[in-house]
N, CA, C and O atoms as CSV, one atom per row, in Angstrom:
chain,resi,resn,atom,element,x,y,z
A,1,UNK,N,N,-65.551,-14.970,38.882
A,1,UNK,CA,C,-66.353,-13.780,38.771
A,1,UNK,C,C,-67.400,-14.010,37.690
A,1,UNK,O,O,-67.055,-14.394,36.572
A,2,UNK,N,N,-68.613,-13.794,37.986
A,2,UNK,CA,C,-69.676,-14.021,37.011
A,2,UNK,C,C,-69.770,-12.842,36.059
A,2,UNK,O,O,-69.165,-11.793,36.281
A,3,UNK,N,N,-70.543,-13.036,34.991
A,3,UNK,CA,C,-70.675,-12.004,33.964
A,3,UNK,C,C,-71.378,-10.765,34.495
A,3,UNK,O,O,-71.012,-9.651,34.120
A,4,UNK,N,N,-72.342,-10.920,35.329
A,4,UNK,CA,C,-73.057,-9.754,35.879
A,4,UNK,C,C,-72.162,-8.950,36.810
A,4,UNK,O,O,-72.272,-7.726,36.868
A,5,UNK,N,N,-71.282,-9.619,37.533
A,5,UNK,CA,C,-70.359,-8.895,38.409
A,5,UNK,C,C,-69.328,-8.136,37.568
A,5,UNK,O,O,-68.933,-7.028,37.932
A,6,UNK,N,N,-68.889,-8.720,36.448
A,6,UNK,CA,C,-67.918,-8.047,35.584
A,6,UNK,C,C,-68.541,-6.812,34.942
A,6,UNK,O,O,-67.879,-5.783,34.809
A,7,UNK,N,N,-69.807,-6.905,34.545
A,7,UNK,CA,C,-70.481,-5.758,33.945
A,7,UNK,C,C,-70.739,-4.666,34.966
A,7,UNK,O,O,-70.658,-3.482,34.638
A,8,UNK,N,N,-71.043,-5.040,36.178
A,8,UNK,CA,C,-71.310,-4.034,37.189
A,8,UNK,C,C,-70.039,-3.335,37.645
A,8,UNK,O,O,-70.099,-2.209,38.139
A,9,UNK,N,N,-68.875,-3.991,37.486
A,9,UNK,CA,C,-67.624,-3.355,37.887
A,9,UNK,C,C,-67.172,-2.317,36.861
A,9,UNK,O,O,-66.404,-1.416,37.198
A,10,UNK,N,N,-67.641,-2.430,35.603
A,10,UNK,CA,C,-67.318,-1.440,34.578
A,10,UNK,C,C,-68.320,-0.301,34.664
A,10,UNK,O,O,-69.516,-0.489,34.439
A,11,UNK,N,N,-67.827,0.859,34.987
A,11,UNK,CA,C,-68.696,2.031,35.113
A,11,UNK,C,C,-68.709,2.760,33.777
A,11,UNK,O,O,-67.662,3.038,33.191
A,12,UNK,N,N,-69.899,3.059,33.315
A,12,UNK,CA,C,-70.035,3.818,32.078
A,12,UNK,C,C,-69.726,5.286,32.353
A,12,UNK,O,O,-70.337,5.926,33.209
A,13,UNK,N,N,-68.758,5.793,31.599
A,13,UNK,CA,C,-68.414,7.199,31.753
A,13,UNK,C,C,-69.215,8.020,30.750
A,13,UNK,O,O,-69.623,7.493,29.715
A,14,UNK,N,N,-69.449,9.300,31.035
A,14,UNK,CA,C,-70.132,10.161,30.056
A,14,UNK,C,C,-69.263,10.326,28.802
A,14,UNK,O,O,-68.056,10.087,28.839
A,15,UNK,N,N,-69.884,10.732,27.708
A,15,UNK,CA,C,-69.179,10.807,26.435
A,15,UNK,C,C,-68.026,11.807,26.473
A,15,UNK,O,O,-67.028,11.608,25.780
A,16,UNK,N,N,-68.132,12.859,27.249
A,16,UNK,CA,C,-67.064,13.860,27.271
A,16,UNK,C,C,-65.868,13.421,28.114
A,16,UNK,O,O,-64.843,14.102,28.134
A,17,UNK,N,N,-65.988,12.308,28.799
A,17,UNK,CA,C,-64.869,11.774,29.578
A,17,UNK,C,C,-64.071,10.714,28.804
A,17,UNK,O,O,-63.057,10.217,29.295
A,18,UNK,N,N,-64.524,10.377,27.617
A,18,UNK,CA,C,-63.827,9.391,26.798
A,18,UNK,C,C,-62.693,10.082,26.031
A,18,UNK,O,O,-62.924,11.058,25.317
A,19,UNK,N,N,-61.474,9.572,26.185
A,19,UNK,CA,C,-60.317,10.196,25.554
A,19,UNK,C,C,-60.319,10.023,24.045
A,19,UNK,O,O,-59.910,10.926,23.316
A,20,UNK,N,N,-60.771,8.882,23.575
A,20,UNK,CA,C,-60.787,8.629,22.140
A,20,UNK,C,C,-61.731,9.598,21.415
A,20,UNK,O,O,-61.462,9.995,20.281
A,21,UNK,N,N,-62.823,9.975,22.061
A,21,UNK,CA,C,-63.749,10.915,21.446
A,21,UNK,C,C,-63.058,12.248,21.196
A,21,UNK,O,O,-63.290,12.867,20.158
A,22,UNK,N,N,-62.227,12.701,22.106
A,22,UNK,CA,C,-61.536,13.976,21.944
A,22,UNK,C,C,-60.495,13.896,20.833
A,22,UNK,O,O,-60.234,14.894,20.162
A,23,UNK,N,N,-59.899,12.726,20.629
A,23,UNK,CA,C,-58.972,12.566,19.521
A,23,UNK,C,C,-59.701,12.593,18.176
A,23,UNK,O,O,-59.229,13.196,17.212
A,24,UNK,N,N,-60.847,11.938,18.130
A,24,UNK,CA,C,-61.592,11.850,16.876
A,24,UNK,C,C,-62.231,13.189,16.515
A,24,UNK,O,O,-62.201,13.590,15.351
A,25,UNK,N,N,-62.800,13.875,17.480
A,25,UNK,CA,C,-63.499,15.138,17.216
A,25,UNK,C,C,-62.554,16.333,17.313
A,25,UNK,O,O,-62.698,17.300,16.565
A,26,UNK,N,N,-61.601,16.273,18.221
A,26,UNK,CA,C,-60.733,17.416,18.468
A,26,UNK,C,C,-59.781,17.721,17.333
A,26,UNK,O,O,-59.554,18.889,17.015
A,27,UNK,N,N,-59.220,16.697,16.715
A,27,UNK,CA,C,-58.269,16.914,15.623
A,27,UNK,C,C,-58.869,17.684,14.461
A,27,UNK,O,O,-58.341,18.732,14.091
A,28,UNK,N,N,-59.955,17.201,13.872
A,28,UNK,CA,C,-60.576,17.954,12.782
A,28,UNK,C,C,-61.105,19.327,13.218
A,28,UNK,O,O,-61.109,20.268,12.425
A,29,UNK,N,N,-61.543,19.441,14.459
A,29,UNK,CA,C,-62.020,20.739,14.941
A,29,UNK,C,C,-60.892,21.765,14.967
A,29,UNK,O,O,-61.099,22.927,14.619
A,30,UNK,N,N,-59.713,21.342,15.374
A,30,UNK,CA,C,-58.561,22.244,15.387
A,30,UNK,C,C,-58.218,22.679,13.964
A,30,UNK,O,O,-57.860,23.836,13.746
A,31,UNK,N,N,-58.318,21.788,13.013
A,31,UNK,CA,C,-58.023,22.123,11.623
A,31,UNK,C,C,-59.032,23.133,11.081
A,31,UNK,O,O,-58.650,24.058,10.364
A,32,UNK,N,N,-60.308,22.972,11.410
A,32,UNK,CA,C,-61.332,23.912,10.949
A,32,UNK,C,C,-61.092,25.296,11.553
A,32,UNK,O,O,-61.197,26.300,10.850
A,33,UNK,N,N,-60.777,25.359,12.826
A,33,UNK,CA,C,-60.512,26.649,13.469
A,33,UNK,C,C,-59.269,27.289,12.852
A,33,UNK,O,O,-59.260,28.495,12.606
A,34,UNK,N,N,-58.231,26.510,12.601
A,34,UNK,CA,C,-57.016,27.046,11.999
A,34,UNK,C,C,-57.277,27.570,10.587
A,34,UNK,O,O,-56.671,28.559,10.173
A,35,UNK,N,N,-58.169,26.918,9.848
A,35,UNK,CA,C,-58.475,27.408,8.497
A,35,UNK,C,C,-59.203,28.743,8.550
A,35,UNK,O,O,-58.973,29.599,7.696
A,36,UNK,N,N,-60.076,28.941,9.536
A,36,UNK,CA,C,-60.742,30.234,9.668
A,36,UNK,C,C,-59.760,31.317,10.103
A,36,UNK,O,O,-59.883,32.465,9.676
A,37,UNK,N,N,-58.797,30.972,10.940
A,37,UNK,CA,C,-57.764,31.938,11.320
A,37,UNK,C,C,-56.942,32.327,10.097
A,37,UNK,O,O,-56.640,33.504,9.901
A,38,UNK,N,N,-56.581,31.356,9.281
A,38,UNK,CA,C,-55.825,31.628,8.067
A,38,UNK,C,C,-56.631,32.487,7.100
A,38,UNK,O,O,-56.083,33.402,6.486
A,39,UNK,N,N,-57.916,32.208,6.957
A,39,UNK,CA,C,-58.779,33.013,6.103
A,39,UNK,C,C,-58.844,34.451,6.607
A,39,UNK,O,O,-58.767,35.391,5.817
A,40,UNK,N,N,-58.986,34.622,7.910
A,40,UNK,CA,C,-59.026,35.970,8.480
A,40,UNK,C,C,-57.738,36.728,8.225
A,40,UNK,O,O,-57.770,37.915,7.901
A,41,UNK,N,N,-56.598,36.053,8.369
A,41,UNK,CA,C,-55.316,36.705,8.087
A,41,UNK,C,C,-55.187,37.068,6.613
A,41,UNK,O,O,-54.673,38.136,6.280
A,42,UNK,N,N,-55.643,36.196,5.739
A,42,UNK,CA,C,-55.551,36.462,4.309
A,42,UNK,C,C,-56.439,37.625,3.898
A,42,UNK,O,O,-56.078,38.388,3.003
A,43,UNK,N,N,-57.591,37.772,4.536
A,43,UNK,CA,C,-58.496,38.869,4.196
A,43,UNK,C,C,-57.984,40.191,4.750
A,43,UNK,O,O,-58.062,41.214,4.069
A,44,UNK,N,N,-57.464,40.190,5.968
A,44,UNK,CA,C,-57.031,41.454,6.580
A,44,UNK,C,C,-55.662,41.918,6.095
A,44,UNK,O,O,-55.379,43.116,6.120
A,45,UNK,N,N,-54.809,40.999,5.656
A,45,UNK,CA,C,-53.462,41.364,5.197
A,45,UNK,C,C,-53.201,40.790,3.807
A,45,UNK,O,O,-52.404,39.861,3.674
A,46,UNK,N,N,-53.853,41.318,2.766
A,46,UNK,CA,C,-53.638,40.756,1.425
A,46,UNK,C,C,-52.250,41.119,0.897
A,46,UNK,O,O,-51.658,42.120,1.301
A,47,UNK,N,N,-51.752,40.293,-0.003
A,47,UNK,CA,C,-50.467,40.575,-0.637
A,47,UNK,C,C,-50.631,41.784,-1.557
A,47,UNK,O,O,-51.657,41.922,-2.223
A,48,UNK,N,N,-49.638,42.649,-1.596
A,48,UNK,CA,C,-49.752,43.820,-2.482
A,48,UNK,C,C,-49.616,43.402,-3.948
A,48,UNK,O,O,-48.954,42.417,-4.274
A,49,UNK,N,N,-50.249,44.164,-4.805
A,49,UNK,CA,C,-50.150,43.927,-6.239
A,49,UNK,C,C,-48.878,44.592,-6.726
A,49,UNK,O,O,-48.658,45.776,-6.471
A,50,UNK,N,N,-48.045,43.847,-7.420
A,50,UNK,CA,C,-46.789,44.372,-7.936
A,50,UNK,C,C,-46.986,44.708,-9.399
A,50,UNK,O,O,-47.310,43.841,-10.211
A,51,UNK,N,N,-46.791,45.961,-9.725
A,51,UNK,CA,C,-46.950,46.403,-11.105
A,51,UNK,C,C,-45.609,46.292,-11.810
A,51,UNK,O,O,-44.573,46.690,-11.277
A,52,UNK,N,N,-45.647,45.747,-13.012
A,52,UNK,CA,C,-44.434,45.594,-13.801
A,52,UNK,C,C,-44.324,46.790,-14.725
A,52,UNK,O,O,-45.235,47.088,-15.497
A,53,UNK,N,N,-43.202,47.461,-14.634
A,53,UNK,CA,C,-42.948,48.607,-15.497
A,53,UNK,C,C,-42.322,48.085,-16.783
A,53,UNK,O,O,-41.329,47.359,-16.730
A,54,UNK,N,N,-42.878,48.436,-17.933
A,54,UNK,CA,C,-42.304,47.934,-19.186
A,54,UNK,C,C,-40.885,48.457,-19.381
A,54,UNK,O,O,-40.545,49.571,-18.982
A,55,UNK,N,N,-40.076,47.617,-20.004
A,55,UNK,CA,C,-38.682,47.970,-20.261
A,55,UNK,C,C,-38.641,48.980,-21.391
A,55,UNK,O,O,-39.245,48.768,-22.442
A,56,UNK,N,N,-37.930,50.077,-21.175
A,56,UNK,CA,C,-37.776,51.094,-22.214
A,56,UNK,C,C,-36.684,50.647,-23.178
A,56,UNK,O,O,-35.534,50.443,-22.792
A,57,UNK,N,N,-37.067,50.503,-24.418
A,57,UNK,CA,C,-36.086,50.102,-25.427
A,57,UNK,C,C,-35.262,51.314,-25.832
A,57,UNK,O,O,-35.782,52.422,-25.968
A,58,UNK,N,N,-33.988,51.087,-26.019
A,58,UNK,CA,C,-33.132,52.192,-26.462
A,58,UNK,C,C,-33.407,52.469,-27.931
A,58,UNK,O,O,-33.951,51.613,-28.628
A,59,UNK,N,N,-33.041,53.644,-28.410
A,59,UNK,CA,C,-33.306,54.039,-29.790
A,59,UNK,C,C,-32.529,53.132,-30.736
A,59,UNK,O,O,-31.328,52.927,-30.560
A,60,UNK,N,N,-33.207,52.596,-31.728
A,60,UNK,CA,C,-32.552,51.781,-32.735
A,60,UNK,C,C,-32.546,50.296,-32.425
A,60,UNK,O,O,-32.116,49.512,-33.270
A,61,UNK,N,N,-32.999,49.874,-31.262
A,61,UNK,CA,C,-33.017,48.438,-30.967
A,61,UNK,C,C,-34.459,47.971,-30.828
A,61,UNK,O,O,-35.361,48.762,-30.553
A,62,UNK,N,N,-34.660,46.676,-31.022
A,62,UNK,CA,C,-36.006,46.123,-30.859
A,62,UNK,C,C,-36.375,46.121,-29.385
A,62,UNK,O,O,-35.506,46.213,-28.518
A,63,UNK,N,N,-37.646,46.019,-29.111
A,63,UNK,CA,C,-38.138,46.028,-27.728
A,63,UNK,C,C,-38.026,44.636,-27.139
A,63,UNK,O,O,-39.038,44.026,-26.793
A,64,UNK,N,N,-36.815,44.131,-27.020
A,64,UNK,CA,C,-36.588,42.800,-26.459
A,64,UNK,C,C,-36.505,42.907,-24.943
A,64,UNK,O,O,-35.916,43.856,-24.425
A,65,UNK,N,N,-37.081,41.957,-24.228
A,65,UNK,CA,C,-36.999,42.014,-22.765
A,65,UNK,C,C,-35.579,41.750,-22.292
A,65,UNK,O,O,-34.800,41.077,-22.966
A,66,UNK,N,N,-35.259,42.286,-21.134
A,66,UNK,CA,C,-33.928,42.052,-20.581
A,66,UNK,C,C,-33.782,40.588,-20.189
A,66,UNK,O,O,-34.771,39.864,-20.072
A,67,UNK,N,N,-32.551,40.167,-19.990
A,67,UNK,CA,C,-32.318,38.763,-19.666
A,67,UNK,C,C,-32.900,38.394,-18.306
A,67,UNK,O,O,-33.211,37.228,-18.067
A,68,UNK,N,N,-33.052,39.375,-17.407
A,68,UNK,CA,C,-33.621,39.085,-16.092
A,68,UNK,C,C,-35.119,38.799,-16.186
A,68,UNK,O,O,-35.661,38.074,-15.352
A,69,UNK,N,N,-35.792,39.358,-17.189
A,69,UNK,CA,C,-37.229,39.162,-17.317
A,69,UNK,C,C,-37.596,38.030,-18.258
A,69,UNK,O,O,-38.779,37.723,-18.400
A,70,UNK,N,N,-36.648,37.412,-18.892
A,70,UNK,CA,C,-36.936,36.368,-19.871
A,70,UNK,C,C,-37.715,35.190,-19.285
A,70,UNK,O,O,-38.691,34.773,-19.910
A,71,UNK,N,N,-37.349,34.613,-18.109
A,71,UNK,CA,C,-38.142,33.499,-17.594
A,71,UNK,C,C,-39.582,33.887,-17.283
A,71,UNK,O,O,-40.500,33.095,-17.497
A,72,UNK,N,N,-39.781,35.095,-16.782
A,72,UNK,CA,C,-41.141,35.540,-16.463
A,72,UNK,C,C,-41.957,35.734,-17.738
A,72,UNK,O,O,-43.146,35.415,-17.776
A,73,UNK,N,N,-41.319,36.255,-18.770
A,73,UNK,CA,C,-42.031,36.469,-20.036
A,73,UNK,C,C,-42.412,35.125,-20.667
A,73,UNK,O,O,-43.506,34.984,-21.213
A,74,UNK,N,N,-41.510,34.139,-20.592
A,74,UNK,CA,C,-41.823,32.818,-21.148
A,74,UNK,C,C,-42.988,32.177,-20.391
A,74,UNK,O,O,-43.872,31.581,-21.005
A,75,UNK,N,N,-42.993,32.296,-19.077
A,75,UNK,CA,C,-44.067,31.708,-18.282
A,75,UNK,C,C,-45.388,32.406,-18.573
A,75,UNK,O,O,-46.429,31.757,-18.670
A,76,UNK,N,N,-45.349,33.716,-18.711
A,76,UNK,CA,C,-46.578,34.450,-19.007
A,76,UNK,C,C,-47.124,34.055,-20.358
A,76,UNK,O,O,-48.322,33.818,-20.508
A,77,UNK,N,N,-46.242,33.984,-21.348
A,77,UNK,CA,C,-46.687,33.614,-22.689
A,77,UNK,C,C,-47.187,32.181,-22.739
A,77,UNK,O,O,-48.149,31.882,-23.446
A,78,UNK,N,N,-46.540,31.295,-21.994
A,78,UNK,CA,C,-46.975,29.895,-21.940
A,78,UNK,C,C,-48.358,29.792,-21.328
A,78,UNK,O,O,-49.200,29.034,-21.812
A,79,UNK,N,N,-48.599,30.548,-20.268
A,79,UNK,CA,C,-49.908,30.499,-19.607
A,79,UNK,C,C,-50.985,31.118,-20.508
A,79,UNK,O,O,-52.126,30.656,-20.514
A,80,UNK,N,N,-50.629,32.150,-21.261
A,80,UNK,CA,C,-51.618,32.838,-22.098
A,80,UNK,C,C,-51.995,32.007,-23.321
A,80,UNK,O,O,-53.137,32.066,-23.777
A,81,UNK,N,N,-51.054,31.237,-23.855
A,81,UNK,CA,C,-51.341,30.484,-25.068
A,81,UNK,C,C,-51.782,29.053,-24.802
A,81,UNK,O,O,-52.220,28.365,-25.724
A,82,UNK,N,N,-51.677,28.596,-23.572
A,82,UNK,CA,C,-52.083,27.229,-23.261
A,82,UNK,C,C,-51.019,26.219,-23.634
A,82,UNK,O,O,-51.331,25.036,-23.776
A,83,UNK,N,N,-49.772,26.638,-23.798
A,83,UNK,CA,C,-48.688,25.716,-24.087
A,83,UNK,C,C,-48.517,25.403,-25.548
A,83,UNK,O,O,-47.805,24.456,-25.883
A,84,UNK,N,N,-49.144,26.159,-26.443
A,84,UNK,CA,C,-49.012,25.904,-27.887
A,84,UNK,C,C,-47.697,26.404,-28.395
A,84,UNK,O,O,-47.407,26.278,-29.585
């Protein structure tokens, strides 16, 4: 088989018929669409703001946080002071 016969037997397909093109373009396109869907969900259904009610100290004791709030207070103070 000569080279010209081999080239003529290969038919050029249009770009949208190439499977590799759909893998290369389709994957990132799906990710972009999914990110816009996620953005839309985040805008329409935001998380509610949770207000923390301060602990009422009993008469005669210092205003120390309860043991359940201690980890949250440490994290808040750490974030506010920059770890000093």
